[in-house]
ZADREN-206772 format. One record per residue (C-alpha): residue number from 1; x, y, z; residue in three letters. Coordinates in Angstrom, 2 decimals, padded with zeros to 5 digits, always signed. Layout:
N
{site NUM {X Y Z} 'Ala'} ...
//
This chain:
243
{site 1 {-010.62 -006.59 -000.54} 'Unk'} {site 2 {-013.33 -008.55 +001.30} 'Unk'} {site 3 {-012.79 -012.20 +002.14} 'Unk'} {site 4 {-015.85 -014.43 +002.30} 'Unk'} {site 5 {-017.55 -015.14 +005.61} 'Unk'} {site 6 {-018.73 -018.49 +006.93} 'Unk'} {site 7 {-021.51 -018.12 +009.46} 'Unk'} {site 8 {-021.43 -020.52 +012.37} 'Unk'} {site 9 {-022.38 -018.29 +015.31} 'Unk'} {site 10 {-025.19 -019.78 +017.39} 'Unk'} {site 11 {-027.09 -016.82 +018.87} 'Unk'} {site 12 {-026.85 -014.48 +015.87} 'Unk'} {site 13 {-026.10 -015.98 +012.43} 'Unk'} {site 14 {-024.57 -012.75 +011.14} 'Unk'} {site 15 {-020.75 -012.62 +010.98} 'Unk'} {site 16 {-018.45 -010.23 +012.82} 'Unk'} {site 17 {-016.59 -007.80 +010.56} 'Unk'} {site 18 {-012.79 -007.95 +010.93} 'Unk'} {site 19 {-010.91 -004.87 +009.70} 'Unk'} {site 20 {-007.26 -005.34 +008.70} 'Unk'} {site 21 {-004.58 -003.32 +006.93} 'Unk'} {site 22 {-002.41 -005.97 +005.26} 'Unk'} {site 23 {-003.32 -009.04 +003.22} 'Unk'} {site 24 {-001.26 -011.22 +005.58} 'Unk'} {site 25 {-003.46 -010.06 +008.46} 'Unk'} {site 26 {-006.62 -010.71 +006.45} 'Unk'} {site 27 {-005.52 -014.26 +005.66} 'Unk'} {site 28 {-004.79 -014.94 +009.32} 'Unk'} {site 29 {-008.18 -013.59 +010.37} 'Unk'} {site 30 {-010.34 -015.42 +007.85} 'Unk'} {site 31 {-012.50 -018.05 +009.51} 'Unk'} {site 32 {-015.98 -019.15 +010.56} 'Unk'} {site 33 {-018.37 -016.42 +011.61} 'Unk'} {site 34 {-016.15 -013.67 +010.18} 'Unk'} {site 35 {-016.13 -011.31 +007.20} 'Unk'} {site 36 {-012.70 -009.76 +006.63} 'Unk'} {site 37 {-011.85 -006.42 +005.02} 'Unk'} {site 38 {-008.28 -005.52 +003.99} 'Unk'} {site 39 {-007.63 -001.80 +003.49} 'Unk'} {site 40 {-004.10 -002.13 +002.04} 'Unk'} {site 41 {-002.99 +000.28 +004.80} 'Unk'} {site 42 {-004.87 +003.07 +002.99} 'Unk'} {site 43 {-007.28 +004.99 +005.28} 'Unk'} {site 44 {-009.04 +006.65 +002.33} 'Unk'} {site 45 {-009.64 +003.29 +000.69} 'Unk'} {site 46 {-010.90 +001.84 +003.96} 'Unk'} {site 47 {-013.39 +004.67 +004.37} 'Unk'} {site 48 {-014.71 +004.03 +000.85} 'Unk'} {site 49 {-015.08 +000.34 +001.59} 'Unk'} {site 50 {-016.82 +000.96 +004.89} 'Unk'} {site 51 {-019.17 +003.53 +003.36} 'Unk'} {site 52 {-020.53 +000.89 +000.98} 'Unk'} {site 53 {-020.65 -001.93 +003.53} 'Unk'} {site 54 {-024.08 -003.02 +004.79} 'Unk'} {site 55 {-024.00 -002.61 +008.58} 'Unk'} {site 56 {-027.15 -004.71 +008.97} 'Unk'} {site 57 {-025.29 -007.76 +007.64} 'Unk'} {site 58 {-022.91 -007.96 +010.64} 'Unk'} {site 59 {-023.21 -008.13 +014.42} 'Unk'} {site 60 {-019.99 -006.42 +015.48} 'Unk'} {site 61 {-016.64 -005.00 +014.36} 'Unk'} {site 62 {-013.11 -005.99 +015.42} 'Unk'} {site 63 {-009.94 -004.20 +014.28} 'Unk'} {site 64 {-007.25 -006.89 +013.92} 'Unk'} {site 65 {-003.62 -006.64 +012.89} 'Unk'} {site 66 {-000.24 -005.18 +013.75} 'Unk'} {site 67 {+000.49 -001.78 +015.28} 'Unk'} {site 68 {+003.35 +000.51 +016.12} 'Unk'} {site 69 {+004.34 +000.57 +019.76} 'Unk'} {site 70 {+003.98 +003.77 +021.79} 'Unk'} {site 71 {+004.34 +002.30 +025.28} 'Unk'} {site 72 {+008.11 +001.76 +025.69} 'Unk'} {site 73 {+007.52 -001.35 +027.85} 'Unk'} {site 74 {+005.89 -003.23 +024.97} 'Unk'} {site 75 {+007.94 -005.48 +022.70} 'Unk'} {site 76 {+007.33 -006.93 +019.25} 'Unk'} {site 77 {+004.73 -009.67 +019.55} 'Unk'} {site 78 {+002.95 -008.23 +022.59} 'Unk'} {site 79 {-000.84 -008.09 +022.19} 'Unk'} {site 80 {-002.89 -004.96 +022.94} 'Unk'} {site 81 {-006.65 -005.29 +023.45} 'Unk'} {site 82 {-007.96 -001.75 +023.15} 'Unk'} {site 83 {-009.77 +000.06 +025.93} 'Unk'} {site 84 {-010.44 +002.97 +023.56} 'Unk'} {site 85 {-009.38 +004.46 +020.23} 'Unk'} {site 86 {-008.33 +008.10 +019.87} 'Unk'} {site 87 {-007.99 +010.19 +016.72} 'Unk'} {site 88 {-007.56 +013.93 +017.07} 'Unk'} {site 89 {-010.28 +015.21 +019.38} 'Unk'} {site 90 {-012.44 +012.12 +018.98} 'Unk'} {site 91 {-012.56 +009.05 +021.21} 'Unk'} {site 92 {-014.37 +005.75 +020.81} 'Unk'} {site 93 {-014.67 +003.35 +023.74} 'Unk'} {site 94 {-014.36 -000.36 +023.07} 'Unk'} {site 95 {-017.36 -002.54 +023.86} 'Unk'} {site 96 {-016.54 -003.83 +027.34} 'Unk'} {site 97 {-018.22 -007.22 +026.96} 'Unk'} {site 98 {-016.54 -007.95 +023.61} 'Unk'} {site 99 {-013.12 -006.82 +024.87} 'Unk'} {site 100 {-013.56 -008.88 +028.03} 'Unk'} {site 101 {-014.48 -011.90 +025.92} 'Unk'} {site 102 {-011.25 -011.47 +023.96} 'Unk'} {site 103 {-009.33 -011.34 +027.26} 'Unk'} {site 104 {-011.13 -014.40 +028.62} 'Unk'} {site 105 {-010.27 -016.31 +025.48} 'Unk'} {site 106 {-006.63 -015.16 +025.47} 'Unk'} {site 107 {-003.70 -016.74 +027.22} 'Unk'} {site 108 {-003.74 -019.86 +025.07} 'Unk'} {site 109 {-000.31 -019.09 +023.65} 'Unk'} {site 110 {+002.80 -017.43 +025.00} 'Unk'} {site 111 {+001.90 -013.88 +024.05} 'Unk'} {site 112 {+001.87 -011.10 +026.58} 'Unk'} {site 113 {-001.66 -009.63 +026.50} 'Unk'} {site 114 {-002.38 -006.15 +027.89} 'Unk'} {site 115 {-005.18 -003.59 +027.86} 'Unk'} {site 116 {-004.41 -000.15 +026.46} 'Unk'} {site 117 {-005.52 +002.71 +024.25} 'Unk'} {site 118 {-004.92 +002.93 +020.50} 'Unk'} {site 119 {-004.26 +006.02 +018.40} 'Unk'} {site 120 {-005.65 +006.15 +014.86} 'Unk'} {site 121 {-003.28 +007.67 +012.28} 'Unk'} {site 122 {-003.75 +008.63 +008.64} 'Unk'} {site 123 {-000.21 +007.65 +007.71} 'Unk'} {site 124 {+002.55 +005.45 +009.06} 'Unk'} {site 125 {+004.09 +006.83 +012.26} 'Unk'} {site 126 {+007.66 +005.80 +011.59} 'Unk'} {site 127 {+009.96 +008.04 +013.64} 'Unk'} {site 128 {+010.80 +007.19 +017.23} 'Unk'} {site 129 {+010.35 +010.85 +018.24} 'Unk'} {site 130 {+006.88 +010.95 +016.66} 'Unk'} {site 131 {+005.88 +007.84 +018.60} 'Unk'} {site 132 {+007.14 +009.38 +021.84} 'Unk'} {site 133 {+005.10 +012.54 +021.19} 'Unk'} {site 134 {+001.93 +010.54 +020.54} 'Unk'} {site 135 {+002.51 +008.64 +023.77} 'Unk'} {site 136 {+002.93 +011.91 +025.67} 'Unk'} {site 137 {-000.19 +013.47 +024.11} 'Unk'} {site 138 {-002.55 +010.49 +024.43} 'Unk'} {site 139 {-001.09 +007.94 +026.86} 'Unk'} {site 140 {-001.97 +005.27 +024.28} 'Unk'} {site 141 {-000.17 +001.95 +024.03} 'Unk'} {site 142 {-000.01 +001.67 +020.22} 'Unk'} {site 143 {-000.89 +003.29 +016.89} 'Unk'} {site 144 {-002.43 +001.92 +013.70} 'Unk'} {site 145 {-004.25 +003.19 +010.60} 'Unk'} {site 146 {-007.50 +001.20 +010.74} 'Unk'} {site 147 {-008.90 +001.12 +014.27} 'Unk'} {site 148 {-010.25 +004.69 +014.35} 'Unk'} {site 149 {-012.11 +004.17 +011.07} 'Unk'} {site 150 {-013.51 +000.82 +012.20} 'Unk'} {site 151 {-014.54 +002.31 +015.56} 'Unk'} {site 152 {-016.26 +005.27 +013.91} 'Unk'} {site 153 {-018.18 +002.95 +011.58} 'Unk'} {site 154 {-019.27 +000.74 +014.47} 'Unk'} {site 155 {-020.41 +003.73 +016.54} 'Unk'} {site 156 {-022.45 +005.17 +013.65} 'Unk'} {site 157 {-024.12 +001.77 +013.15} 'Unk'} {site 158 {-024.61 +001.13 +016.91} 'Unk'} {site 159 {-022.53 -002.04 +016.66} 'Unk'} {site 160 {-020.18 -003.41 +019.34} 'Unk'} {site 161 {-016.51 -002.68 +018.62} 'Unk'} {site 162 {-013.22 -004.12 +019.85} 'Unk'} {site 163 {-009.62 -004.00 +018.67} 'Unk'} {site 164 {-006.83 -006.54 +018.97} 'Unk'} {site 165 {-003.46 -005.31 +017.79} 'Unk'} {site 166 {+000.02 -006.85 +018.00} 'Unk'} {site 167 {+003.13 -004.69 +018.33} 'Unk'} {site 168 {+005.29 -004.96 +015.20} 'Unk'} {site 169 {+007.69 -002.05 +015.70} 'Unk'} {site 170 {+008.45 -001.09 +019.33} 'Unk'} {site 171 {+008.40 +002.50 +020.56} 'Unk'} {site 172 {+012.19 +002.71 +020.70} 'Unk'} {site 173 {+012.66 +001.89 +017.00} 'Unk'} {site 174 {+012.16 +004.07 +013.92} 'Unk'} {site 175 {+010.81 +002.34 +010.83} 'Unk'} {site 176 {+012.93 +002.63 +007.67} 'Unk'} {site 177 {+011.24 +004.90 +005.11} 'Unk'} {site 178 {+011.19 +002.00 +002.64} 'Unk'} {site 179 {+008.64 +000.16 +004.77} 'Unk'} {site 180 {+005.99 +002.88 +004.67} 'Unk'} {site 181 {+006.09 +003.14 +000.85} 'Unk'} {site 182 {+006.24 -000.54 -000.09} 'Unk'} {site 183 {+002.61 -001.64 +000.29} 'Unk'} {site 184 {+000.84 -002.80 -002.89} 'Unk'} {site 185 {-002.80 -001.84 -003.59} 'Unk'} {site 186 {-003.84 -005.39 -002.56} 'Unk'} {site 187 {-002.24 -004.99 +000.88} 'Unk'} {site 188 {+000.84 -007.11 +000.17} 'Unk'} {site 189 {+004.48 -006.01 +000.50} 'Unk'} {site 190 {+006.16 -004.93 -002.73} 'Unk'} {site 191 {+009.51 -006.74 -002.47} 'Unk'} {site 192 {+010.82 -005.18 -005.67} 'Unk'} {site 193 {+010.29 -001.71 -004.24} 'Unk'} {site 194 {+012.05 -002.77 -001.04} 'Unk'} {site 195 {+015.04 -004.05 -003.02} 'Unk'} {site 196 {+015.18 -000.89 -005.13} 'Unk'} {site 197 {+015.13 +001.17 -001.94} 'Unk'} {site 198 {+017.99 -000.86 -000.52} 'Unk'} {site 199 {+019.99 -000.38 -003.71} 'Unk'} {site 200 {+019.61 +003.40 -003.33} 'Unk'} {site 201 {+020.21 +003.41 +000.44} 'Unk'} {site 202 {+022.38 +000.37 +001.31} 'Unk'} {site 203 {+023.14 +001.74 +004.79} 'Unk'} {site 204 {+019.51 +001.09 +005.78} 'Unk'} {site 205 {+019.88 -002.68 +005.50} 'Unk'} {site 206 {+020.64 -003.21 +009.21} 'Unk'} {site 207 {+017.53 -001.27 +010.23} 'Unk'} {site 208 {+015.45 -003.12 +007.65} 'Unk'} {site 209 {+016.64 -006.51 +008.90} 'Unk'} {site 210 {+015.74 -005.60 +012.50} 'Unk'} {site 211 {+012.34 -004.37 +011.32} 'Unk'} {site 212 {+011.79 -007.60 +009.41} 'Unk'} {site 213 {+012.62 -009.71 +012.47} 'Unk'} {site 214 {+010.14 -007.74 +014.60} 'Unk'} {site 215 {+007.49 -007.90 +011.86} 'Unk'} {site 216 {+007.82 -011.68 +011.59} 'Unk'} {site 217 {+007.60 -011.99 +015.38} 'Unk'} {site 218 {+004.44 -009.88 +015.35} 'Unk'} {site 219 {+002.83 -012.02 +012.66} 'Unk'} {site 220 {+003.64 -015.23 +014.51} 'Unk'} {site 221 {+001.95 -013.71 +017.55} 'Unk'} {site 222 {-001.00 -012.58 +015.42} 'Unk'} {site 223 {-001.44 -016.13 +014.11} 'Unk'} {site 224 {-001.46 -017.26 +017.73} 'Unk'} {site 225 {-004.26 -014.78 +018.43} 'Unk'} {site 226 {-006.51 -016.20 +015.71} 'Unk'} {site 227 {-007.69 -019.12 +017.82} 'Unk'} {site 228 {-008.75 -017.10 +020.83} 'Unk'} {site 229 {-010.35 -014.44 +018.61} 'Unk'} {site 230 {-012.49 -017.20 +017.10} 'Unk'} {site 231 {-013.23 -018.48 +020.61} 'Unk'} {site 232 {-014.44 -015.01 +021.58} 'Unk'} {site 233 {-016.52 -014.52 +018.43} 'Unk'} {site 234 {-018.08 -017.98 +018.50} 'Unk'} {site 235 {-018.50 -018.04 +022.29} 'Unk'} {site 236 {-016.40 -021.10 +022.99} 'Unk'} {site 237 {-014.67 -019.45 +025.94} 'Unk'} {site 238 {-011.09 -019.87 +027.04} 'Unk'} {site 239 {-008.48 -019.02 +029.65} 'Unk'} {site 240 {-008.15 -015.59 +031.24} 'Unk'} {site 241 {-005.01 -013.58 +030.46} 'Unk'} {site 242 {-003.37 -011.22 +032.90} 'Unk'} {site 243 {-003.91 -007.62 +031.84} 'Unk'} 
//
């Protein structure tokens, strides 16, 4: 899914490409000077979309959305601005000037904003032990399923890249299995599938409720990030956040 862009950037009229996993994230991100892609949390689908996307039509790439926490000090709603993205043996550094602009524009809300590495995954990293192992192996702050693909695309096209991700499930919490299998092809949550899963496994309701509370907190924080992301993209400036 690609949401329409509205070009209002002064120096370069081309939009910045925003890469998201869920339709809720795409709707938050949509705005002036931006073209938004939603992968439906499907790395294979995202690669197909990126392969057919015209890199000459954009001036940069930002990965935007929620992420799983790996750093145990981070809580749901905390914002991570990536220093780099790691996937397997590959590493992609974030564009320093674009990341710094995001930091300069941050601090307008109450979110905690930190710098840190991201790990790219091909499937949901749900288990607490798996998160701890990724943290040990990479030292990264968070994990998501889009940033490594967006970073690879940007590097191949010689475009600046940055990533802004909000923690939705902290490192000390395992995601219920229902969550990782309940994404529709359009990137929305399949509530019927969630309810069917609960009917089969009623003991998971407490974990699902906690996950839902954290997810809603993350999306409120992500909505709060929209303004300073637009400030960074459109060059309006802003306050400096502590990193």
